[in-house]
Residue frames as a rotation matrix with the C-alpha (Angstrom) as fourth column:
MET 1
0.587 0.172 -0.791 103.73
-0.174 0.981 0.084 76.59
0.790 0.089 0.606 70.03
ALA 2
0.614 -0.339 0.713 104.93
-0.761 -0.015 0.648 75.35
-0.209 -0.941 -0.267 73.42
ILE 3
0.166 -0.686 -0.708 107.97
-0.492 0.565 -0.663 73.11
0.855 0.459 -0.243 73.65
ASP 4
0.947 0.217 0.239 108.28
-0.316 0.476 0.821 70.20
0.064 -0.852 0.519 76.13
THR 5
0.337 -0.859 0.384 111.40
-0.511 0.176 0.842 68.46
-0.791 -0.480 -0.379 77.53
GLU 6
0.132 -0.288 0.949 111.61
0.597 0.787 0.156 65.93
-0.791 0.546 0.275 74.71
GLY 7
0.824 0.267 0.500 110.97
0.565 -0.453 -0.690 68.68
0.042 0.851 -0.524 72.12
ARG 8
0.837 -0.522 -0.165 113.83
-0.449 -0.827 0.339 70.76
-0.313 -0.210 -0.926 73.50
GLN 9
-0.004 -0.849 0.528 116.31
-0.101 0.526 0.845 68.01
-0.995 -0.050 -0.088 72.63
ASN 10
0.023 0.079 0.997 115.18
0.858 0.509 -0.060 68.09
-0.512 0.857 -0.056 69.03
VAL 11
0.911 0.188 0.368 115.58
0.352 -0.820 -0.452 71.81
0.216 0.541 -0.813 68.23
ASP 12
-0.104 -0.988 0.117 118.69
0.895 -0.144 -0.422 73.90
0.433 0.061 0.899 67.78
TYR 13
-0.947 -0.179 0.266 117.12
0.093 -0.948 -0.306 77.24
0.307 -0.265 0.914 68.72
PHE 14
0.037 0.990 -0.133 114.13
0.890 0.028 0.456 78.48
0.455 -0.135 -0.880 70.58
ILE 15
-0.665 -0.128 0.735 112.95
-0.084 -0.966 -0.244 81.88
0.742 -0.225 0.632 71.88
GLY 16
0.321 0.768 -0.554 111.32
0.707 0.195 0.680 82.44
0.631 -0.610 -0.480 75.23
VAL 17
0.595 -0.098 0.798 111.52
-0.493 -0.828 0.267 84.58
0.635 -0.552 -0.541 78.38
GLU 18
-0.549 -0.784 -0.291 114.41
-0.051 0.378 -0.924 83.86
0.834 -0.492 -0.248 80.83
VAL 19
0.526 0.848 0.065 112.52
-0.197 0.047 0.979 82.43
0.827 -0.528 0.192 83.82
GLU 20
0.322 -0.521 -0.790 115.48
0.858 0.513 0.012 81.54
0.399 -0.682 0.613 86.02
HIS 21
0.959 0.092 -0.269 116.68
0.236 -0.786 0.572 83.99
-0.159 -0.612 -0.775 88.70
THR 22
-0.049 -0.969 0.241 119.66
0.985 -0.006 0.174 85.47
-0.167 0.246 0.955 86.86
PRO 23
-0.598 -0.193 -0.778 120.56
0.189 -0.977 0.097 89.08
-0.779 -0.089 0.621 85.99
MET 24
-0.907 0.258 -0.333 118.49
-0.407 -0.328 0.853 88.62
0.110 0.909 0.402 82.78
LYS 25
-0.672 0.740 0.011 115.30
0.639 0.587 -0.497 87.19
-0.375 -0.327 -0.867 84.42
GLY 26
0.221 0.894 -0.390 112.25
0.331 -0.445 -0.832 88.33
-0.917 0.055 -0.394 82.47
GLU 27
-0.205 -0.402 -0.892 114.28
-0.691 -0.586 0.423 89.14
-0.693 0.703 -0.158 79.32
ARG 28
0.902 0.426 -0.072 113.23
-0.322 0.552 -0.769 87.67
-0.287 0.717 0.635 75.95
THR 29
0.013 -0.958 0.288 116.00
-0.654 0.209 0.727 85.29
-0.757 -0.198 -0.623 75.14
LEU 30
0.495 -0.006 -0.869 117.42
-0.742 0.518 -0.427 83.18
0.453 0.855 0.252 72.35
PHE 31
0.424 -0.282 0.861 118.20
-0.560 0.666 0.493 79.71
-0.712 -0.691 0.125 73.61
VAL 32
0.272 -0.475 -0.837 120.89
-0.896 0.192 -0.400 77.77
0.351 0.859 -0.374 71.71
VAL 33
0.852 -0.002 0.523 121.50
-0.227 0.900 0.373 74.04
-0.472 -0.436 0.766 71.85
GLY 34
0.463 -0.768 0.443 125.14
0.802 0.576 0.161 73.04
-0.378 0.281 0.882 71.24
VAL 35
-0.356 -0.741 -0.569 127.80
0.231 -0.660 0.715 74.92
-0.906 0.123 0.406 69.33
LYS 36
0.590 0.542 0.599 126.63
0.749 -0.089 -0.657 77.02
-0.303 0.836 -0.458 66.40
PRO 37
-0.382 -0.716 0.584 128.37
0.862 -0.504 -0.054 79.57
0.333 0.483 0.810 64.13
VAL 38
-0.594 0.086 -0.800 128.19
0.450 -0.789 -0.418 83.09
-0.667 -0.608 0.430 65.51
GLU 39
-0.930 0.190 -0.313 126.94
-0.358 -0.659 0.662 84.39
-0.080 0.728 0.681 62.24
GLU 40
-0.542 0.767 -0.343 124.01
0.302 0.558 0.773 81.92
0.784 0.315 -0.534 62.30
ILE 41
-0.345 0.396 -0.851 123.11
0.933 0.049 -0.355 82.82
-0.099 -0.917 -0.387 65.87
VAL 42
-0.771 -0.039 -0.635 123.09
0.120 -0.989 -0.085 86.53
-0.625 -0.141 0.768 65.08
LEU 43
-0.850 0.508 -0.141 120.61
-0.241 -0.137 0.961 85.90
0.469 0.850 0.239 62.24
LYS 44
-0.233 0.787 -0.572 118.23
0.593 0.581 0.558 84.36
0.771 -0.209 -0.602 64.76
VAL 45
-0.805 -0.238 -0.543 118.56
0.592 -0.369 -0.716 87.05
-0.030 -0.898 0.439 67.47
ASN 46
-0.123 0.817 0.563 115.91
0.637 -0.370 0.676 89.45
0.761 0.443 -0.475 66.11
ASN 47
-0.016 0.043 0.999 116.55
-0.297 -0.954 0.036 92.45
0.955 -0.296 0.028 68.42
LEU 48
0.925 0.222 -0.309 117.11
0.197 0.417 0.888 90.30
0.326 -0.881 0.342 71.54
ARG 49
0.407 -0.818 0.408 120.01
-0.719 -0.562 -0.409 91.19
0.564 -0.127 -0.816 73.82
HIS 50
0.002 -0.358 0.934 120.34
-0.858 0.478 0.185 87.89
-0.513 -0.802 -0.306 75.75
ILE 51
0.292 -0.005 -0.956 121.57
-0.633 0.749 -0.198 84.52
0.717 0.663 0.215 74.42
TYR 52
0.390 -0.021 0.921 121.47
-0.797 0.493 0.349 81.42
-0.461 -0.870 0.176 76.59
LEU 53
0.064 -0.486 -0.871 124.00
-0.782 0.518 -0.347 78.80
0.620 0.703 -0.347 75.59
GLY 54
-0.914 -0.405 0.001 124.40
-0.337 0.759 -0.556 75.22
0.224 -0.509 -0.831 76.76
THR 55
-0.079 0.976 0.202 120.64
-0.992 -0.058 -0.109 74.85
-0.095 -0.209 0.973 76.63
SER 56
0.820 0.499 -0.280 119.25
-0.511 0.859 0.035 71.31
0.258 0.115 0.959 77.21
GLN 57
0.614 -0.640 0.462 122.56
-0.268 0.382 0.885 70.40
-0.743 -0.666 0.063 78.97
SER 58
0.954 -0.163 0.250 124.39
0.291 0.320 -0.902 70.67
0.067 0.933 0.353 75.68
PHE 59
0.490 -0.853 0.177 127.66
-0.811 -0.521 -0.265 72.07
0.319 -0.014 -0.948 77.06
THR 60
0.884 -0.144 0.445 129.76
-0.095 0.876 0.473 68.94
-0.458 -0.460 0.761 76.98
PRO 61
0.574 -0.702 -0.420 133.26
-0.728 -0.203 -0.655 69.69
0.375 0.682 -0.628 75.64
GLN 62
0.942 -0.259 0.211 135.60
0.131 0.868 0.479 66.74
-0.308 -0.424 0.852 75.75
THR 63
0.257 -0.875 0.409 138.50
0.966 0.249 -0.075 67.66
-0.037 0.414 0.909 73.51
TYR 64
-0.513 -0.548 -0.660 140.63
0.478 -0.822 0.311 70.75
-0.713 -0.156 0.684 72.94
GLU 65
-0.930 0.189 0.316 138.79
0.242 -0.335 0.911 71.39
0.278 0.923 0.266 69.69
ASP 66
0.066 0.977 -0.203 135.41
0.849 0.052 0.526 71.26
0.525 -0.207 -0.826 71.52
TRP 67
0.168 -0.056 -0.984 136.66
0.773 -0.612 0.166 73.93
-0.612 -0.789 -0.059 74.01
ARG 68
-0.845 -0.506 -0.172 137.95
0.284 -0.697 0.659 76.05
-0.453 0.508 0.732 71.13
ALA 69
-0.604 0.694 0.393 134.55
0.532 -0.017 0.847 75.86
0.594 0.720 -0.358 69.36
TRP 70
0.414 0.727 -0.548 132.70
0.897 -0.224 0.382 76.96
0.155 -0.650 -0.744 72.50
ASP 71
-0.156 -0.558 -0.815 135.30
0.644 -0.684 0.344 79.69
-0.749 -0.471 0.465 73.17
HIS 72
-0.939 -0.194 0.285 134.95
0.345 -0.491 0.800 81.10
-0.015 0.849 0.528 69.65
MET 73
-0.189 0.958 0.217 131.16
0.653 -0.042 0.756 81.19
0.733 0.285 -0.617 69.91
ILE 74
0.441 0.337 -0.832 131.06
0.887 -0.307 0.346 82.75
-0.139 -0.890 -0.434 73.45
LYS 75
-0.372 -0.690 -0.621 133.73
0.538 -0.705 0.461 85.36
-0.756 -0.162 0.634 72.78
GLY 76
-0.818 0.134 0.560 132.22
0.504 -0.303 0.809 86.18
0.278 0.944 0.180 69.37
LEU 77
0.158 0.985 0.067 128.80
0.732 -0.162 0.662 86.91
0.663 -0.055 -0.747 70.97
LEU 78
0.403 -0.093 -0.911 130.28
0.794 -0.460 0.398 88.86
-0.456 -0.883 -0.112 73.87
GLU 79
-0.674 -0.721 -0.159 132.32
0.533 -0.624 0.571 90.98
-0.511 0.300 0.806 71.52
LEU 80
-0.618 0.547 0.565 129.11
0.468 -0.322 0.823 91.87
0.632 0.773 -0.057 69.68
GLY 81
-0.785 0.208 0.583 127.70
-0.478 -0.803 -0.357 93.17
0.394 -0.559 0.730 72.94
TYR 82
0.207 0.900 -0.383 125.18
-0.290 0.430 0.855 90.44
0.934 -0.066 0.350 73.80
TRP 83
0.027 -0.070 0.997 124.52
-0.983 0.180 0.039 89.18
-0.182 -0.981 -0.064 77.25
VAL 84
-0.013 -0.127 -0.992 125.55
-0.519 0.849 -0.102 85.57
0.855 0.513 -0.077 77.22
THR 85
0.377 0.170 0.911 124.52
-0.855 0.443 0.271 82.86
-0.357 -0.880 0.312 79.78
LEU 86
-0.260 -0.410 -0.874 126.38
-0.598 0.779 -0.188 79.54
0.758 0.474 -0.448 79.67
ASP 87
0.635 0.526 0.566 124.67
-0.769 0.497 0.402 76.69
-0.070 -0.690 0.720 81.49
PHE 88
-0.037 -0.759 -0.650 127.34
-0.515 0.572 -0.638 74.16
0.856 0.311 -0.412 82.48
ASP 89
0.764 0.249 -0.595 127.67
0.251 0.735 0.630 71.20
0.594 -0.630 0.499 84.87
VAL 90
0.849 -0.417 0.325 129.67
-0.501 -0.440 0.745 71.81
-0.167 -0.795 -0.583 88.08
SER 91
0.650 -0.616 0.446 132.06
0.505 0.788 0.353 69.03
-0.569 -0.004 0.823 86.88
TYR 92
0.431 -0.464 0.773 133.52
0.763 -0.270 -0.588 71.66
0.482 0.844 0.238 84.41
ALA 93
0.997 0.075 -0.010 134.32
0.068 -0.840 0.538 74.19
0.032 -0.537 -0.843 87.13
ARG 94
0.415 -0.906 -0.080 138.02
0.398 0.102 0.912 73.31
-0.818 -0.410 0.403 87.43
ASP 95
-0.468 -0.649 0.600 138.81
0.799 -0.022 0.600 73.94
-0.377 0.761 0.529 83.74
PHE 96
0.461 0.857 0.229 136.17
0.875 -0.395 -0.282 76.69
-0.151 0.330 -0.932 83.25
HIS 97
0.766 -0.071 -0.639 138.34
0.121 -0.960 0.251 79.76
-0.632 -0.269 -0.727 83.84
GLU 98
-0.222 -0.893 0.391 140.98
0.631 0.174 0.756 79.01
-0.744 0.414 0.525 81.22
GLU 99
-0.079 0.272 0.959 138.98
0.981 -0.150 0.123 80.94
0.177 0.951 -0.255 78.62
GLY 100
-0.900 -0.333 -0.280 138.60
0.405 -0.877 -0.260 84.19
-0.159 -0.347 0.924 80.54
TRP 101
-0.309 0.867 0.391 134.80
0.564 -0.164 0.809 84.48
0.766 0.470 -0.439 79.87
CYS 102
0.378 0.562 -0.736 134.11
0.923 -0.161 0.351 85.70
0.078 -0.811 -0.579 83.44
GLU 103
-0.621 -0.615 -0.487 136.18
0.620 -0.765 0.175 88.82
-0.479 -0.193 0.856 82.80
ASN 104
-0.790 0.445 0.421 133.27
0.122 -0.559 0.820 90.13
0.601 0.699 0.388 80.67
ASP 105
-0.870 0.479 0.116 130.50
-0.309 -0.347 -0.885 91.84
-0.383 -0.807 0.450 82.71
HIS 106
-0.065 0.881 -0.468 127.91
-0.997 -0.072 0.002 90.54
-0.032 0.467 0.883 80.19
PHE 107
-0.373 -0.177 -0.911 128.78
-0.345 0.938 -0.040 86.93
0.861 0.299 -0.411 80.84
ILE 108
0.168 0.534 0.829 126.61
-0.985 0.052 0.167 84.89
0.046 -0.844 0.535 83.19
PRO 109
-0.757 -0.405 -0.513 128.00
-0.383 0.911 -0.154 81.49
0.530 0.080 -0.844 84.30
MET 110
0.351 0.888 0.297 125.09
-0.898 0.230 0.376 79.22
0.265 -0.399 0.878 85.21
ILE 111
-0.760 -0.648 -0.041 126.64
-0.597 0.722 -0.350 76.41
0.257 -0.242 -0.936 87.28
SER 112
0.350 0.888 -0.297 124.30
-0.709 0.459 0.536 73.45
0.612 0.023 0.790 87.22
VAL 113
-0.803 -0.482 0.351 124.48
-0.588 0.545 -0.597 71.24
0.096 -0.686 -0.721 90.36
LYS 114
-0.090 0.786 -0.612 122.26
-0.405 0.532 0.743 68.23
0.910 0.314 0.271 90.10
LEU 115
-0.888 -0.075 0.455 120.71
-0.457 0.271 -0.847 67.20
-0.060 -0.960 -0.275 93.46
PRO 116
-0.429 0.775 -0.463 118.04
-0.108 0.465 0.879 64.51
0.897 0.427 -0.116 92.76
TYR 117
0.185 0.677 -0.712 115.29
0.655 0.456 0.603 64.01
0.733 -0.578 -0.359 95.40
ILE 118
-0.715 -0.551 0.429 116.14
0.106 -0.693 -0.713 67.26
0.691 -0.465 0.554 97.12
GLY 119
-0.009 0.807 0.590 112.76
-0.689 -0.433 0.581 67.33
0.724 -0.402 0.560 98.83
LEU 120
0.675 0.222 -0.703 113.65
0.208 0.858 0.471 64.20
0.708 -0.464 0.533 100.87
PHE 121
-0.454 -0.870 -0.191 116.49
0.476 -0.055 -0.878 65.84
0.753 -0.489 0.439 102.75
ASN 122
0.271 0.627 -0.730 115.56
0.957 -0.094 0.274 67.03
0.104 -0.773 -0.626 106.27
TYR 123
0.936 0.292 0.198 115.57
0.261 -0.951 0.168 70.52
0.237 -0.106 -0.966 107.69
ASN 124
0.662 -0.738 -0.131 119.14
-0.079 -0.242 0.967 70.26
-0.746 -0.630 -0.218 109.02
THR 125
0.474 -0.493 0.730 120.70
0.847 0.481 -0.225 69.59
-0.241 0.725 0.645 105.60
THR 126
0.494 -0.446 -0.747 123.60
-0.173 -0.892 0.418 71.86
-0.852 -0.077 -0.518 104.77
VAL 127
0.865 -0.244 0.437 125.13
0.488 0.217 -0.845 72.54
0.111 0.945 0.307 101.34
LYS 128
0.415 -0.831 -0.372 128.83
0.187 -0.322 0.928 73.10
-0.891 -0.454 0.022 101.41
ILE 129
0.957 -0.290 0.027 130.60
-0.057 -0.277 -0.959 74.99
0.286 0.916 -0.282 98.63
ASP 130
0.690 -0.705 0.166 134.08
0.159 0.371 0.915 73.50
-0.707 -0.605 0.368 99.00
ASP 131
0.226 -0.755 -0.615 137.44
-0.936 -0.343 0.077 73.36
-0.269 0.559 -0.784 97.40
THR 132
0.470 -0.091 -0.878 139.11
-0.507 0.786 -0.353 70.42
0.723 0.611 0.323 95.63
THR 133
0.193 -0.377 -0.906 141.13
0.782 0.616 -0.090 69.85
0.592 -0.691 0.414 98.77
TRP 134
0.636 0.049 -0.770 142.08
0.671 -0.527 0.521 71.94
-0.381 -0.848 -0.368 101.87
GLY 135
0.308 -0.522 -0.795 143.51
-0.031 -0.841 0.540 75.34
-0.951 -0.142 -0.276 100.80
ASP 136
-0.189 -0.477 0.858 143.86
0.824 0.398 0.403 74.46
-0.534 0.783 0.318 97.10
THR 137
-0.600 -0.062 0.798 142.04
0.706 -0.509 0.492 77.20
0.376 0.858 0.349 95.19
ASN 138
0.347 0.815 0.464 139.55
0.294 -0.565 0.771 78.90
0.890 -0.131 -0.436 97.53
PRO 139
-0.383 -0.517 0.765 140.12
-0.506 -0.576 -0.642 80.98
0.773 -0.633 -0.041 100.64
GLY 140
-0.798 0.233 0.556 137.82
-0.438 0.411 -0.800 78.64
-0.415 -0.881 -0.226 102.65
VAL 141
-0.785 0.615 0.071 134.37
0.560 0.657 0.505 77.09
0.264 0.437 -0.860 102.38
TRP 142
-0.677 0.694 0.246 130.79
-0.710 -0.704 0.033 78.41
0.196 -0.152 0.969 102.40
THR 143
-0.866 0.486 -0.121 127.95
0.499 0.854 -0.143 76.54
0.034 -0.184 -0.982 104.00
HIS 144
-0.671 0.738 0.066 124.27
-0.692 -0.656 0.301 77.23
0.266 0.156 0.951 103.44
SER 145
-0.471 0.638 0.609 121.14
-0.222 0.582 -0.782 75.71
-0.854 -0.504 -0.132 104.90
LEU 146
-0.922 0.169 0.349 119.48
0.388 0.398 0.832 73.75
0.002 0.902 -0.432 102.11
HIS 147
-0.016 0.976 -0.216 116.15
0.957 -0.048 -0.285 74.94
-0.289 -0.211 -0.934 103.46
SER 148
0.260 0.119 -0.958 117.13
0.106 -0.990 -0.094 78.61
-0.960 -0.077 -0.270 102.94
LEU 149
-0.813 -0.525 -0.251 118.68
-0.215 -0.130 0.968 77.94
-0.541 0.841 -0.007 99.52
MET 150
-0.741 0.602 0.297 115.30
0.651 0.535 0.539 76.44
0.165 0.593 -0.788 98.49
ASP 151
-0.587 0.494 -0.642 113.51
0.144 -0.717 -0.683 79.71
-0.797 -0.493 0.350 99.39
ARG 152
0.245 0.829 0.502 110.36
0.724 0.187 -0.663 80.26
-0.644 0.527 -0.555 97.28
SER 153
0.686 0.016 -0.727 111.73
-0.291 -0.910 -0.295 83.57
-0.667 0.414 -0.620 95.87
ASN 154
-0.255 -0.889 -0.379 114.48
-0.796 -0.029 0.605 81.62
-0.549 0.456 -0.701 94.14
PHE 155
-0.403 0.214 0.890 112.33
0.213 0.968 -0.136 78.70
-0.890 0.135 -0.435 92.82
THR 156
-0.382 0.352 -0.854 111.31
-0.897 -0.364 0.251 78.18
-0.223 0.862 0.455 89.20
SER 157
0.078 0.492 0.867 108.78
-0.275 0.846 -0.456 75.45
-0.958 -0.203 0.201 88.63
TRP 158
-0.682 -0.371 0.630 108.96
0.382 0.554 0.739 73.22
-0.624 0.745 -0.236 85.49
ASP 159
0.239 0.863 0.445 105.73
0.886 -0.007 -0.463 74.69
-0.396 0.505 -0.767 84.13
LYS 160
0.512 -0.138 -0.848 107.53
-0.110 -0.989 0.094 77.98
-0.852 0.045 -0.522 83.61
TYR 161
-0.521 -0.849 -0.086 109.61
-0.284 0.078 0.956 76.35
-0.805 0.522 -0.282 80.85
THR 162
-0.246 0.513 0.823 106.66
0.709 0.674 -0.209 75.51
-0.662 0.532 -0.529 78.55
GLU 163
0.636 0.643 -0.426 106.19
0.235 -0.688 -0.686 78.84
-0.735 0.336 -0.589 76.78
ASP 164
-0.318 -0.863 -0.393 109.29
-0.291 -0.306 0.907 78.73
-0.902 0.403 -0.153 74.53
THR 165
0.790 0.592 -0.158 108.92
-0.264 0.096 -0.960 78.68
-0.553 0.800 0.232 70.76
PRO 166
0.065 -0.790 0.610 111.20
0.589 0.524 0.616 76.66
-0.806 0.319 0.499 68.50
ILE 167
0.627 0.090 -0.774 112.65
-0.508 -0.706 -0.493 78.62
-0.590 0.703 -0.397 65.54
């Protein structure tokens, strides 16, 4: 049974193939919406080695307790040897490294940067990966042509997301 955008917001777990261009592209994956107990997730894994967290833009910690719950789930799954992707909005980047998740080679941070109407920008458009202010946390800035970032080899169309199965 295929699952659409609205359906994704009404399920806690679904299984499908990772279609985005990450180290786990093509891997059968358990997708998890929100924070769930590690023991419950493990019961749903069924011989899969990749778990995608923050599905349906569900990574939204606001309080210390929220961060602790995410930390417990992520570290628990990494300690069990799973590959774990966490999809999170770029607005969390400043606080993201407090937990040490990136120290694990099986952790994949998926930084979500929303750019509505991207196709309307002209050929000269440049994307700048910047710092919070001059010289604050990065050694400099990186600039990329938006046109080259939108290379076909890195594109995943929305129709690729319709083969997932709710569980």
